[in-house]
N, C-alpha and C positions, 0 to 999 in steps of 0.2 A: 550790392550798394542799391539805393533807391535811383530811379531813372531821373534825367536830367528833369530841371524844372520847366514847366510849359510844355508837356509831352501828354496831358491829360487830354479830356474829350473836349470838343468845343472848336478845336482849332480848324482853321480853313485851309483845306489841302490844295497845294500848288498844281496846276497842272501845265503841262510844257506843251505847246501848240506845234504843230507840223510845220518844219521848216525845211526849207531846200538844202539839201546836204548834211543833214541828221537825218541818220538813220533811226529806224524802228527799236533798236536795243541801245543806242545812246539817248534816245527820247525817255525811255523806260530808266536808264541809269541815272540821267538828269533830274527825272521827277521823284526818284527815291531819294536823292541826295537834297534835293529842296525841301524833302517833306520828312528829313531823318532830324529827330529831336537831337541825337548825340554829334550828329554833324555840326548842329547849332553850337551846342554845348562845348564841343572839341573846339570852336572859333573863340568862343567867349574867354575859356579858361588857357587860352594859347598853347593848347596840344596841336600836335602835329597831324595828328588821326584821330579819327573817334574808336579806334583799336586801343587806346588808352585807356576808355572804359572797361574794357575785355579786361586788361591786367587788375585794374581796380576790383572789379568784381570778383575775380579768381583770390585776390588777397584779401579782400573782406571775407571770405569764407575759410582759405587756408593760412592766412597769416604769414606768408613766405617772406615777405618784404620787411627787412628790420633794418632801424639805424645802424650803420657800421657794417652790414653784409657787404660781401664781395659777390657783384651779380655781374655776369656775362649774357649782353644781349646780342645772339646771333642773327643775321640777317635783319640787322636793327633799322635800316631806313626804312621811313622818314625818320623815326627817331620817337615817336610815341610813347613806346613801350621805355624807353631809356629815360625819357623826362619823368613818367612816374617813378621808375625805380630812382632816380637821383633826388628828387623831390622827398622821397620815403628817406633820406638820408644814407642811401647804399653807395659805396664807391661802384661805380659804373664804368665796365669796358666793355664798347661796343665794335661789331665787326660786320662789314656788307661788302660786297664786289660793287656796289653801287656808291656813289658820292652821298654825302650826308652832311648837312650843314652844322656846326659847332653848337653843341647844347653844354652851358654851363655845369661842372661837375662831372661832364662824361668825357672818357678817353676813346676816341676813335679811330678803328683801323682800316682803309680800304685795304681787305685783304680776300683772298678764295679760301675758303674753309676746308677745302681738300689738299691745300697745300700742307706737307707734312710738319713744317717748322711753325705754322700758327698756333696750335694750342699752346706749345711753350711760350711763344710769344704773347698771347694773351695772361696766360699765368703771372708771368713776370710782371706784366702791365698792372694785373690786379695788386701784386705785392703777397701772392701765396694763392693756395686753392680756392676755387670758386663755393660761394654758398649755394647759389643758386643759376642756373643756368637757362634761358630765356630764349624761344624762337616762336615768332608768328610769321615764319617763312612759307609762302605758298608759290607753286610753280603757276605761271600766265593760264589761264584755264582754255581749254579747247572745245568747251561744250559736250565732251564724251565723258561721263561722270567717271568710269573705270579707269580711262587714262590720267585723267585730273588726280584723282585719287592715288595711282602707283607714282606718280611725280612728284606730288606733295610728300608722300611717305619717303622717297627719295631723298626730300630733302630733311625731314625728320632724322633718318639715318643717319646723314652727315653730321646734323648737330647734336646727335647723340652720342657720336664717337668722340666729339671734342667735349660733349659733358663727361663722359666716361674718363677722358684724359684729364681734367680740371678740376671735377667737385671734390671737396672733402668728403669723407665720411658723416653721412647724415644729411648730406646736403639735398638738393632738389632739383628736378627739373621740368619746365613747363614747355610743351611742344603743340603745335596743330596739326591736326589730322582732318579727313573728309569724312562725310557720311559713311556709317558703317566702324567707325573707328580704326583702331591701329589694326593692321594685317595680323594675325596669329602669330606669325613668325617673330614680327617686332614686337608684339605685346608680352610674348614668352620670354624674349630676350630681356626687354626694359623690367621685367618680374623678377629675373634674376638678379638684376642691378638695383632694384629699389624694394623696399618692404611694403611701400603702400601705392598703389598705382589708381588712379580713378579717371574716367571720362567725364568732360565737363561742357556743360554748354551755358555759356554765361550769359545772364538777364540781357546784355547789350548787343550780343551777338544776333544778327537779323534773323526772324523768324524762319526765313525763307530760305536762309543760308545753309550750305550741307556742312560747315564748318564744324567741329569739335576740338576739344584741348585735353591734352593728356596732362595730369598731373600727377607726377612720380615724387616721392618722397621717402626720407631715410635711405640715403644711395649706401649700398654696400661695396665698399672699397675692397679690391682684390688684389692681390699680388700680381706686380707686372703690368699695371695699370695706374 
């Protein structure tokens, strides 16, 4: 999708002055937020996070959000992706260990995805197998890229487990990974389960961010799953 309006040249960049009690990293984050056109656009459109635009970007390219589709949003809080999916006319079931404020058209469960009973509960709430499973989960960063990559990969693996239990044949999975993409073992597993797998960097993803997204389509349902 095209970037939010007002993000062209000629903008006045906001700088955050040094203040007592504000660390350099906090100042850098605040400066980035104040100058991010997607942050402003998210507020203007009522999205709970700028991440909504990442899903919109990917859907514009792959067209996986369809009216009437059954969508699972895993690690959904604060709800930006659920908002987008619901607005597209999907039946959305969301889950997170954190609380999330109610979103019209979205059924939310505060649940731990490692609980063996959760996939069946989510599928029942959807009213059938999922057409699409989404996850924008990322572990809190430590500043050590290898560690951050491993921790976020673990979350993707958890979401993939749920996807394999709940997706219909031909369904799709979208999940966040970090720089370098999915680890070889994880990528091999995904390629066994899906016929088309791509790494994607949405235009709305910050240029300095190490995040990438796996877009896996055409799920191959296997017996025993």
